[in-house]
N, C-alpha and C positions, 0 to 999 in steps of 0.2 A: 654377658656375664663374664667376670674376670676370675680366673682360677689362681689361687695362691700357690706358691711353690710347695712341692711335696717334701715334707721332712719326716724322719722316722718317728713313730709313735711308740713309746715304751709301754708295753703291756706284758703281763706274765705269759710265759710260753703257752700254757694251756688255753688262755683266753685268746691268744693269737690264732691258735688252731680253731677256736670256735668262730672267730671272725672269718676265717677261710671258709668254714661251712656256710656262713651267711652269704658270702660272695658266691659260693657255688649255687646256692638256692636262687639268688638273683639272676645269675647267668643262665641257669636252666629255665627259669620262668620266661626271661626275655627272649631266649632263643628257641622257644617252643614254636614261635611264629616268626620265621626268618625275615619276612619283609618288614614287620614292625620292629624287630630287633635292629635291622640295618638302619632304619630311619631314626630310631631313638638313639642308637649308639653314635650316629653322626652328630646329633645335637648335644650329646653328653660327653663327647670326646674331651679329655683333659680334666674331667671331674676328679677332685682330690681323693687319694687313698692314703691310709686306710680309711674306711668308712667311719666318720666321726660320730654320726648319730647312732649307728649300729653299735659302735664301741661303747657309747654311753649306756645303751640298753643293757648290753652284756655286763658291763662293770657294775651298774646299779643292781642287777640281779644277783651278782656274786656276793653282795652284802647280806643276802637272805639265804634261803635254802636252795642252793643252786642246782639246777638240772638243765643241761644244755638243750634238751628236747623241749623244754617249756619256754625257751628264750629265742631260739634262732628265727622263728617265723615273725615274732614281734620285732626283732632287730631288722630283719629284711624289709618289713613293712615301713619302718622309719626311713630307710634309704630309698625305697621305691617312691614314697611320697615326696622326698626331696628331689628325686630325679624328675618326677612329674611336674612339680612346680617350676623346676629349672627349664623344662621344655616349654611350658606355658608362658614363661616369664617375658618372652619377646612379643607377646600378642597385644599388650596394652601400651598405648601411646601416652606415656605420662605427660610430656610437655603439652600435648593437645588437651588432655583432661585438665591440666593445671590452668591453662589459659581459657578454659570454657569453650573450646572449639569442638566441632563435631569430630568424632573419632573416624580416622581414615579407614574406610571399608577394607582396603587391601590388608591392613594390619590385623583387623578383626577376623578376616577370612583366611587366616593362615591354616588351611585345612590339614596339611600334613602335620604341623606342630600340634595343632589342637587334637587330632586323633591319636597321635603318638602319646601325648600327655595323658589323655583320657585312658588309653590302654594301660599305661603305667599305674594310674590310680586304681584301675580295676585289678591289676596284679597285686597292688598293695592291699586292697580289700580282701582278696583271697587269702593273703598271708595273715591278715588280722583275724579272719575266721578260724585259722588254725592255731591262734594264740590261746593260752590256757584260761583266760578270764574274759568274759563278755564285756567288761568295762573298757577293755582296751579299744574296742571298735569305736565306742563313743568318744574316748579321749583323742584318738587320732582324727576322727571326723571333725571334732572341734578345732583341732590344730589346722586342718585344711581350710575350714571356714574362716578362721582367724587370718590365715595367709591371704585368702581371697579378699577379705575386707581391707587388709593393709595394702594389697596390690592395687586396689581401686581408689585408694586415698593417698596419693603421693604427697611428699613435702611440697607445700604451695608457695613458701616464701623463705627468704634468707634473712629478713629483718621484720620486726624487732627480734633480738637474739632469743629471748625467753620463748616466744611463740615458735620460732624456727626449731629450737631444740626440743620443744614438746612434740612438735609434729614429727621430727626425726626419730625421737624415742618410740613413738607409736609405730612408725614404719619398721624400725629395727626389731621391735618386739614382735610385731605381727608376722613379718616375713622370715625372720630367722630364729629369734629367741623362743618363740612359742613351740616350735617343733623340737628344739633341744630340751626345753623344759618337759614336754610331753614324753620324749624318749626316756628321760631319766625317771619320771614317775612310772612309766610302763615297765621299765626294768625292775623297779622295786616290786611292782605287782607280780611280775613273773617269778621273782624270788620269794614271794609270799611275805614281803616285808610289811612293817606297820605304817600307819599314817604319818607318824612323826618323821620316819626315815624318808618317806615319799616327799614330804614337804621340804626336808633338807636337801635331798637330791634335786628336787624341782627347782629350788632357788639356785643351786649350783648350775643346773642346765640353763636357766634363764640368763644368769650373768655371763656364762660362757658364750651363749648365743649372741648376746649383745656385743661382747668383745669381738666375736667372730664377724659380725656384720660390719662393725667399724673397721676391723682389720682389712676386710676386702675393699672398703672405700679408700683406705689409706694406700693400700697396695696399688690401686688403680692409678694413683698419681705418681707412684714411685717407679713405674715401669719406664724403662729407657726408650728413647726413640719415639716414633710416630704413634705407638700404641698407648702411650701415657695419656691419662685424662680422658679415657673413652666415655666416662659418665658425663663429663662436661660437654663433649662433642655431641652426645645424644640428648642434651638438655635436661639431665637429671641433677637435682639438688641433693648433694650429699654433705656429710658433716664437715669434711675439710673445706668445702666451698663456703658453708655457713660461717665457719670460724674466720676464714680469710676475709670475707666481706666485713664482718664485724670487728676485725682487727685493723681496719683502715685501708683495705685494698683500694685500688684506683676507683674513682667515682662510677665508672661504667662496668665494674666487675660484676655487680649484681644483675646487670642486664644481659650479660653474655649468654646466659642460658636460653634467652629468647631471640637471639640473633643468629639465624642459620640461613645459608652456610656462613661460617666464620672464615675470614681470610687467615692464612697460615701465620702471619705476623701477630695478629691480635690473639689468636688461639695460643700461640707459644707464650706470649706475655701473660695471658690469664693463667695458664697452667703454672708458670713460674711463680706467680703471686700466691696461688693456692699452696704450692709446695713450701714456699717460704713462710707464709703467714698462717696457713690453716693446718698443715700436717702436724706440727708440734703439739697443738692443742688437741687435735683429734686423736693422736697417738696417746697422749696423756689420758684422755677419756677412755680409750681402749684398755689401758693398763688399770685404770680404776675399776672397771667391770671385772677384769681378770682377777684383781686382788680381792674383790668382793666374792667372787666365785671361790677362791681359795679359802677365804675366811669361813665359808659355810662348812668346810670339811673338818673343822676343829673337833666336831663331835664324832667323826668317823674313826674307828680304831686304826692305829698305825698298821701298815702292812702293804702287801703288793697291790691291792686294789686301790687304796688311797694314793699310793705312789703313781699309779696309772692315771687316776683322776687328776692329780697335780700335773702330770705330763700333758694331759689334754689342754689344760689352761696354758701351760708353758709353750706348747706348740703354737697357739694362737698369738701369743705376745712376742714371739721371736721370728715372725715372718719378715 
């Protein structure tokens, strides 16, 4: 999993203080069991801060009747779910699943990662139980199920373009956008907001999450040196590769994902083609989602909260 560079997030000072409280809750929960904390922390090293999903919960709640005590546990749950899915992320062999091959037992039996991720999900469940509305448990549970469904259904093809884009959209929505959407809706519930506001913020969260997913895929190819294109090295089909193949990449570019190990020369050539042919289109799609997210904020009253929501979208599009 590739971490995007950390950039400052503009939030009102009082909300920044509330995010510190969320971080303190997460730290206290994870370090209550040192051995688990040590293992999970190693897997999560480099995760971005500030916590974007928690920030979305807190900001959405501020649009209603805000009480930090009603919000911090729901915000902590969003991040703990994100941490858990990140830890579990390496347990599925996407290329083998795509090619219809048996899953390598060694990957499925990643006991340490599996137990650490399960522990983080249990912590998230505990925080949900402390949230102010019972609906929140069901909403977060659905987001986790959606993530699992998406994780088990990787992008299978790079052509034809329409089919590849539809598969990619499903993956991006399942693995990233669903939790962002849920975080926004949960925040509105914590602030006792109405259904219309929940729908508006939910759409904002979804589009923000879609942009975030694509941004990570773009950044993967823009890393300098031997770390660039790690998705390609692992056999993952991402949006830049899809666009590069369909923009007329060399005839064997589509087959690169199934040719392991790749020699250094072919890998370098493939990454160069994706950067040249695929990144511009993928970045444009990322900006489309970010602009759609911003468009949903037209009905939100001007002020510090809307400015902070705009800053969330801006942070994604300026990596």
